[in-house]
N, C-alpha and C positions, 0 to 999 in steps of 0.2 A: 025581595032582593036575593039573587042566587049567591052561591058560595064564591064564584069567580068575581061577581060584581062587588061583593062585600070586601074581598081582599084587594081588588083594584082601587076601590075608593079609599080604603085604609092606607094603602101605599102612597097614593097621591096626597092624602092629608098629612102623612108623615114626611113628605118632601123627598121620598126616595125614588130612584129610578129602578128599572128592572135589573140593570147591571149591578147596582149596589145591593139589591136584595139577593141576587145570585151570589155575590161575593160573601155575604154574611151568612147565607144558609147553605152554600155549597150545592145548590140546586141549579141545574142548567137553565139558562135564560129561555130556551125554547120551551122547556117544561113549564116555567112560570107564566109565560105568555099564554100557553095552552090552558092552564088552570084558570087564569083570569077570564078566559073565554069559555069556561066550563067544558073544556076538552081535556080529558084525562087519558087519552090513548097513548101518550108518550111516557106515562108514569111507570108502566110495567106491571100493573095490577093494583088491586085495592089496598094491599098492605103499604106499598110505596106511595100511592096517592094520599092516603091518610097521613103518612109521615111528612110528605111535602106540604100538605095543607097546614099541619101543626107547626112546622118550621117557619113557613112564610108568615102565618098569623102572628107568631111571637115577635118576629122582626118588625112587622108593620104596625104592631100595637093593637091587633084584633084578638078577641077571645076565641081560642081554637075549639073549646068544648062544644058550643052550639053548632059550629061549622062541621065538626066531625060527626055529630049526631045527625045533622041534615044529610051529610054524605051517606051515612049508614042507612038512613030511612029512605033515601030516594035513588041512590046509585049503586049501593053495594049489594051483591047477590047474597041472599040469606044463607045459602048452603056453604058459602065461602067464609062466613064469619068465624065459625069455630076453628077451621083449619088455619086461617090467617092469624087469629089471636094466639094460637099455639106457637106460632113462629115469632111472636113479639120478642125482640132481644132484651134480656135483662142484664146480662153480663157477658164479657168476651168468652168465647169457647176456647178452652185450653186443650191442646193436644196432649194425650197421655204418652209419655216417652217410654219406650221399651228399654229395659235395662240391658246394656250391651254385655256380651260375654267377656270375662276378664282374661283376655289372651295373654296379657303380660305375665300373670301369675302362672298360667299353664306352661308358657315357654320357659319360665324360670325353673319350674319343677323338672321339666324335660332336660334342661341344660345341666342341672345338678346330678340327675340320674346318669347322663352321658359321661360327665366328669368322673363320677364314682366308678363307672364301669371301666373307663380308661385307666384310672389309677390302679384298680385291681389287676388289669391286664398287664400293666407295666411291672407291678410287683411280682406277678407270677411268672413273667418271662425274663426275669433278671435285669429289668430296667431298660430293655430294648423293645421298641414297638415299631411296627410297620404301618405307616399311614396309607390309607386308601386314597384313590384319586378324588373321591367325594369329600374327604375330610380336609384335604390341602389343595388350595387353588393357587397355581403359580401365576404371579402377575405377568401381564402380557409383555411389559418392558424387560423382564428378566429373560424371557425366551428370545426377545429380539436381539439381545447381546450376543447370542450364539450364531447369528446369521452372518457374522463377519464384519470387518471394518469397512469393506467396500460399500455396503448398503448405507452405512452411516454418512458417507460423503454425498449421497444423493438425497438425504432428508432435508426438508425445508422447515424452518421454524414457523410455528403457528402464529399468525398475527394477533396482536393484543385485542383487537375488536374488528368485527366484520364491517364492511362499508355500509351494509343495510342498517346495522345497529347505530352507526354514527349519524345516520340521516333521520332517525326518529324525532318527531317534533309534536307539539301540541296542535290539535286540530280543532277548528271552531266551526260549528254549523251555521249556515246562513239563515235557517228558519227552524222552528220547532212547532209541530202540529199535534193536537190530540188525535189519537188513532183508535178506531173501534173495529169490530169484526167486519164492517162494511167498507173500511178504508179511512183515509185521512179526513179530518173535519168531523168525523162521526163518533169521536171518543168523548171521554168525560171532561167537563169544564174546558171547552176549547178556547174560551177567551182568556184563560190564565196559563196556557201551555208554556209561554215564554218564561214564566217564573221558575220552570224546572232547571234552567241554566243560570239563574240569578246568583247562585252561591250565597244565598241569604236564607238561613234556616227559619227566620221569622216570617218569611213570605213564600212558602213553597207552593208548587202546583200539587193539587190533590185529585184523586179519583172521586167519583160519586160514592156515597156510602151505600152499602148493601147489607142485607140481613144475614148473609152467610159469607164465608171466606171464598166460596166459589161463585160469587156474583148472584146468589139466590137462584142458581140454575137458569138465569136469564140469558147469559151469553158466555162465550168461551174465554174472553179476556178483555183487557183494555190496556192502552199504553200511549207512548209518545214516539212520533216519527221525527228524526233529525235529518234534515236535508243538508248535505255537505256542499251542494252547488255544483259538484263535479265528482267524478270517480276518485276515490282516495283509498289507500291501504290502511286498515285499522289493525293494530296489534294488541291494544289493551284499552279497557274502559273502567272508569271509577264513577260510581253512582252514589250520591248521598240521599238516603231514604230517611224516613222517620225513625225514631229511636226504638220503637217496638218491633221485635222480630216477628216473623210469620209470613213474609212475602216470598212467593215463588215467581221467578221471572226468567225470561229468555232474552238473549241478545240476538237480533236477526239483522242480516245485511243483504244488500242486493241493489239492482239497478232499476227496479220498478217499485212504485209505491202501492203495492198490493200484498196482502198477508201471504197468499200462496206463492208469490214470487220472491219472498225474502227468506233466506236460508238461516236456520238456527246455527250460530257459531259458538255460543257459550250459554250456560244456564247457572242459576243459583237457587237454592232451596232454603226456606225458613230463615230468611235474612232480614236484617235491619241495620240502621246506621250506615256507615261507609262500606260499600261493597266493591271489592276489587275483582275484575274479571279479566284474566289473561287468556287470550285466544290461543288454542293449540297450534294454529297456523295463521299467518296474516290473512285477512279477508278483504277483498276489494269490492267497492260499491259506492254508489252515490247516496244511498239511504241507510240509516241505522235505526232500527226499531227496538225500543225498550218495551217489552211485552209482558205484562203481568198476567199470570195464570192462576194466582191465588193471592188473596189480600190479607194483611195483618189486622188484628183487632184494634179498635180505637177506644177512646175513653168513654164513649157513649154506649158501648155494648154492641156496636155494629162493626163493619169492616170497611176499611179504606186505606189507600197507600198515599204517601207523600214523597215528592222528589224536589230537592232544593239545589242540586248541583250535579253536573255531568262533565267529566273530564276525559278527553279522548287523546290517545297517543297513536302515532302511525306515520305514514308518509303521504304528503300531498301529491 
């Protein structure tokens, strides 16, 4: 009996569907179906195939050890074993933070030196000092007072709030789709994409797991495409991620559901938890793409991102 036949038989014996196995293992349904048919082309390589076999076997109640041994003996290229085992994750990779220059201390010392020089200059000149234009900046409203009272009669008071600001409201997408480098429906865990806007941290949408933060060099990114149903103007977005920082993401908008046609309007680096993205300028489009370009570490020593809430502000 082949590996796929063994796993399929164990799954049926345990009373689980492919969808249920996918939810428990976080392995795509298409990959599970392929493995049950002994097709590993969608796994992305031996390392991932072995990981998927191990995860599926544990969920359906099969022993993964002989299955992995059979895979290595029959399907795995011998020259790839050493290199792949060297990539086996044992713990999350932690970035080494570079110590920032203490500009506060440097500026404080410079200010004290300037103050000392000014005090000495005052004392030596009998208490009178002449301020240079660079040292004293005259407020604009002081200069305006010298333009005469006639100009004041033509000034108009600034409104308390602009009409555009008063019209900002919460926006709700009509659909959420997993999005990959090849477009919508090709992203990670497409069957669970709607969980990204559930506002329930206990049931988030998550990406597939990867051996490295940059997707094991397999692809450029992964994400979620929000279809607003019609063109809207977006001014800010709030995204609830998992608590572990380390995610890099882009916010893209546009009128076509293609990566190349969606313009980057905001970015965030090394983030986790609740992420607030304020657009530099309002952006109009029917589609909003949350595009991960780097994943945070998870508790298993691999890398994946979680999204449990998305809040949009703008104009319908």
